[in-house]
C-alpha positions as CSV (number, residue, x, y, z in Angstrom):
1,M,-63.3,-14.9,-4.4
2,R,-65.7,-13.2,-6.8
3,N,-62.9,-10.9,-8.0
4,L,-60.6,-13.9,-8.7
5,L,-63.3,-15.6,-10.7
6,Q,-63.9,-12.5,-12.7
7,F,-60.2,-12.2,-13.4
8,L,-59.9,-15.8,-14.6
9,I,-63.0,-15.5,-16.8
10,K,-61.7,-12.2,-18.3
11,Y,-58.3,-13.5,-19.1
12,S,-59.2,-17.1,-19.7
13,N,-58.0,-17.0,-23.3
14,L,-54.7,-15.5,-22.5
15,L,-54.1,-18.0,-19.6
16,L,-55.0,-20.9,-21.9
17,F,-52.6,-19.6,-24.5
18,I,-49.8,-19.4,-22.0
19,V,-50.5,-22.9,-20.7
20,L,-50.5,-24.4,-24.2
21,E,-47.3,-22.6,-25.1
22,V,-45.5,-23.9,-22.0
23,A,-46.7,-27.4,-22.8
24,A,-45.6,-27.2,-26.4
25,L,-42.1,-25.9,-25.3
26,V,-41.7,-28.7,-22.8
27,L,-42.7,-31.3,-25.4
28,L,-40.3,-29.8,-28.0
29,L,-37.3,-29.8,-25.6
30,R,-38.1,-33.3,-24.4
31,N,-38.4,-35.0,-27.8
32,N,-35.8,-33.1,-29.9
33,N,-32.1,-33.2,-29.2
34,Y,-31.1,-30.0,-31.0
35,P,-33.5,-27.6,-29.3
36,R,-32.7,-29.3,-25.9
37,S,-28.9,-28.7,-26.4
38,V,-29.5,-25.1,-27.5
39,Y,-31.6,-24.5,-24.3
40,S,-29.0,-26.2,-22.1
41,T,-26.2,-24.2,-23.6
42,S,-28.1,-20.9,-23.2
43,A,-29.0,-21.7,-19.7
44,N,-25.4,-22.5,-18.8
45,I,-24.3,-19.2,-20.3
46,V,-26.9,-17.3,-18.3
47,S,-26.2,-19.1,-15.1
48,G,-22.4,-18.7,-15.6
49,S,-22.8,-15.0,-16.1
50,L,-24.9,-14.7,-13.0
51,Y,-22.4,-16.6,-11.0
52,T,-19.6,-14.4,-12.3
53,V,-21.5,-11.3,-11.3
54,S,-22.3,-12.8,-7.9
55,N,-18.6,-13.7,-7.3
56,S,-17.4,-10.3,-8.3
57,V,-19.8,-8.6,-5.9
58,L,-18.8,-11.0,-3.0
59,S,-15.1,-10.5,-3.8
60,Y,-15.6,-6.7,-3.7
61,V,-17.5,-6.9,-0.4
62,Y,-14.7,-9.0,1.2
63,L,-11.8,-7.1,-0.4
64,G,-11.3,-4.8,2.6
65,S,-10.9,-7.6,5.1
66,E,-8.5,-9.5,2.7
67,N,-6.3,-6.4,2.3
68,E,-6.2,-5.9,6.0
69,S,-5.2,-9.5,6.5
70,L,-2.5,-9.2,3.9
71,S,-1.2,-6.0,5.6
72,E,-1.0,-7.8,8.9
73,E,0.8,-10.7,7.2
74,N,3.3,-8.4,5.6
75,A,4.0,-6.8,9.0
76,L,4.7,-10.2,10.5
77,L,7.0,-11.1,7.6
78,K,9.0,-7.9,8.0
79,E,9.5,-8.6,11.7
80,R,10.7,-12.1,10.8
81,I,13.2,-10.7,8.3
82,M,14.5,-8.3,10.9
83,A,14.9,-11.2,13.4
84,L,16.9,-13.2,10.8
85,E,19.1,-10.2,10.1
86,N,19.8,-9.8,13.8
87,Q,20.9,-13.5,13.9
88,L,23.2,-12.8,11.0
89,E,24.7,-9.9,12.9
90,S,25.4,-12.1,16.0
91,Y,27.1,-14.6,13.8
92,S,29.2,-11.9,12.1
93,E,30.4,-10.6,15.4
94,R,31.8,-14.1,16.2
95,D,33.2,-14.8,12.7
96,S,35.0,-12.4,10.5
97,S,35.4,-14.7,7.6
98,A,34.6,-13.6,4.0
99,L,31.1,-15.2,4.4
100,Y,30.1,-12.6,6.9
101,I,31.9,-9.8,5.2
102,D,29.5,-10.3,2.3
103,C,26.6,-10.0,4.9
104,A,27.7,-6.4,5.7
105,R,25.1,-5.0,3.4
106,Y,22.4,-6.2,5.7
107,Q,20.8,-3.3,7.6
108,Y,21.5,-4.2,11.2
109,A,20.0,-0.8,12.3
110,H,16.7,-2.7,12.0
111,K,17.3,-4.3,15.3
112,G,14.4,-3.9,17.7
113,L,11.9,-2.9,15.0
114,K,8.3,-4.0,15.0
115,F,5.6,-3.2,12.5
116,V,2.0,-2.2,13.3
117,P,-0.4,-2.7,10.4
118,A,-2.9,0.1,9.8
119,K,-5.5,1.2,7.3
120,V,-5.7,4.8,5.9
121,I,-9.2,6.0,6.7
122,N,-8.9,9.6,5.7
123,V,-6.7,11.3,3.1
124,Q,-5.9,14.9,2.3
125,T,-3.6,15.4,-0.7
126,K,-5.0,18.6,-2.3
127,S,-3.2,21.2,-0.2
128,R,0.4,22.0,0.9
129,H,-0.4,20.7,4.4
130,N,-1.5,17.2,3.5
131,Y,-2.1,14.5,6.1
132,F,-3.4,10.9,6.5
133,T,-5.5,9.4,9.3
134,L,-4.9,5.8,10.4
135,N,-7.2,3.5,12.3
136,K,-4.6,2.6,14.9
137,G,-3.5,4.6,18.0
138,L,-2.0,4.4,21.4
139,R,-3.8,1.2,22.4
140,D,-2.2,-0.5,19.3
141,G,1.3,0.6,20.1
142,V,1.5,3.7,17.8
143,E,3.3,6.7,19.2
144,Q,4.2,10.2,18.0
145,D,7.2,10.5,15.7
146,M,7.1,6.9,14.5
147,G,7.8,6.3,10.8
148,V,5.2,5.0,8.4
149,V,5.9,2.8,5.4
150,G,3.7,1.3,2.6
151,P,4.1,-1.5,0.1
152,S,6.3,0.8,-2.1
153,G,8.3,2.6,0.4
154,A,8.4,5.5,2.9
155,V,5.1,7.3,3.6
156,G,5.6,9.8,6.4
157,I,5.9,10.3,10.2
158,V,3.2,10.1,12.9
159,M,2.6,13.6,14.2
160,A,-0.5,13.1,16.5
161,V,-2.0,10.1,18.3
162,S,-5.2,9.4,20.2
163,E,-6.3,6.2,21.8
164,R,-7.7,4.7,18.6
165,F,-6.4,6.9,15.8
166,S,-3.3,8.6,14.5
167,V,-2.5,11.4,12.0
168,V,0.5,11.1,9.7
169,L,2.6,13.9,8.2
170,P,3.4,12.5,4.7
171,L,6.4,13.2,2.5
172,V,4.0,15.2,0.4
173,N,3.7,18.0,3.0
174,D,5.8,21.2,2.6
175,R,6.7,21.0,6.3
176,M,8.3,17.5,5.9
177,S,12.0,16.9,5.3
178,L,13.4,13.4,5.1
179,S,17.1,12.6,5.1
180,C,17.9,10.4,2.1
181,R,20.8,8.9,0.2
182,F,21.6,7.3,-3.1
183,K,21.3,3.5,-2.8
184,K,24.5,3.1,-4.9
185,D,26.7,5.2,-2.5
186,N,26.5,7.4,0.7
187,T,25.7,10.7,-1.0
188,I,23.2,12.2,1.4
189,G,20.6,15.0,1.1
190,P,17.2,16.1,2.3
191,L,14.1,15.2,0.4
192,E,11.5,18.0,0.3
193,W,8.2,18.5,-1.5
194,D,7.4,21.7,-3.4
195,G,3.7,21.6,-2.9
196,V,2.9,21.1,-6.6
197,D,2.6,17.4,-7.6
198,V,2.3,14.6,-5.1
199,R,4.1,12.3,-7.5
200,Y,7.4,14.1,-7.2
201,A,9.7,15.7,-4.6
202,S,13.1,17.3,-4.8
203,L,16.4,16.0,-3.4
204,E,18.4,19.0,-2.2
205,N,22.1,19.8,-1.4
206,I,23.6,17.2,-3.7
207,A,27.0,18.8,-4.7
208,R,28.1,19.0,-8.3
209,H,31.0,16.5,-7.8
210,A,28.4,13.7,-7.1
211,E,27.6,11.2,-9.8
212,V,23.8,11.5,-10.4
213,H,21.9,9.6,-13.2
214,V,18.3,9.3,-14.1
215,G,17.0,6.1,-12.7
216,D,19.1,6.1,-9.5
217,T,17.3,4.7,-6.5
218,I,16.8,7.0,-3.5
219,V,16.5,5.4,0.0
220,T,16.4,6.6,3.6
221,S,19.8,7.4,5.1
222,G,19.0,6.4,8.6
223,L,19.7,10.0,9.9
224,T,16.0,10.6,10.3
225,S,15.4,8.5,13.4
226,A,11.8,7.5,12.5
227,F,13.1,5.4,9.6
228,P,15.8,2.7,9.5
229,E,18.4,3.0,6.7
230,G,17.6,1.7,3.3
231,V,13.8,2.2,3.0
232,M,12.7,2.8,-0.5
233,V,11.8,6.5,-1.3
234,G,11.8,6.9,-5.0
235,V,13.9,7.1,-8.2
236,V,15.6,10.1,-9.9
237,E,13.3,11.4,-12.7
238,E,15.4,14.4,-13.7
239,A,18.8,15.8,-12.8
240,T,20.1,19.1,-14.1
241,L,23.3,21.0,-13.4
242,E,24.2,24.4,-14.8
243,E,27.8,25.5,-15.1
244,S,27.3,28.1,-12.4
245,D,25.4,25.8,-10.0
246,A,27.0,24.3,-6.9
247,Y,24.3,21.8,-6.4
248,Y,22.1,19.6,-8.6
249,Q,18.5,20.2,-9.2
250,I,17.1,16.6,-8.7
251,K,13.5,15.6,-9.3
252,V,12.5,12.4,-7.6
253,R,9.5,10.2,-8.6
254,M,8.0,9.0,-5.3
255,G,7.8,5.3,-4.8
256,T,4.5,5.6,-2.9
257,D,1.4,6.6,-4.8
258,F,-0.1,9.0,-2.3
259,Q,-3.4,9.2,-4.2
260,R,-4.1,5.5,-3.9
261,I,-2.6,4.6,-0.5
262,G,-4.7,2.2,1.5
263,Y,-2.7,0.0,3.9
264,V,0.5,0.9,5.7
265,Q,2.8,-0.2,8.5
266,V,3.9,1.9,11.4
267,I,7.5,1.4,12.5
268,S,7.8,0.8,16.2
269,N,11.5,1.1,17.2
270,E,12.2,-0.1,20.8
271,A,15.6,1.6,20.8
272,L,14.3,5.0,19.6
273,R,13.2,6.2,23.0
274,E,16.5,5.4,24.5
275,Q,18.4,7.1,21.7
276,R,16.3,10.3,22.1
277,M,16.8,10.4,25.8
278,L,20.6,10.1,25.3
279,E,20.6,12.8,22.6
280,D,18.5,15.2,24.7
281,Y,20.8,14.8,27.7
């Protein structure tokens, strides 16, 4: 108590000055319109800035859960699209009219596909043997040799699975080869990565008589069983052909940005096991 009294006595002049200043400021704002409006405007600006910062922080905190929710929603939408395509297929089998001839471009190979949404929790893209780790495993329906796709196209193939996690061999691994074709026709060749730049890969074995142009879209051919036909892979960045060459040298810009990949879907193909059992017979 004595220390408090000594403090008040010592700083009595300063405390009195602060009290008088506050009182004067209150009287000024209460009795004058202009200072009051300036104060209100400044207070609104400050509070608005604080709310903006607060909302940004909260949005960042909840961004992960929102992305995961969107990934799950995309997986469900893909399954519904496949179901609708299967219905179109059943109609086309019963009706050969021109209406269903136009529907022949639908990819009926998607029949029996399901998509398991997953999050990339570990990334290795700085070596020739790159890989990704997903937060989904056997208990979620993920199995070895399943294909993995992202928002912008093909990502890779599951090479190892545990109960809760799985490891993906991406397209940007020098041990990976994916059968692809040009979207405009059925010219097929393997896509391989040279181990240099994760943004690009090479499309091999495209004969010189093929028509290749910069900007051509490259999709999966369906010959790699992990992927259905028509999944986006990339676009032709460069295509060169010397007079003595039998094949093009084709540089493909990958559709997937492997340095920023976050959420993916694992393709679960119910018919794949049956197909492999038959082929191994």
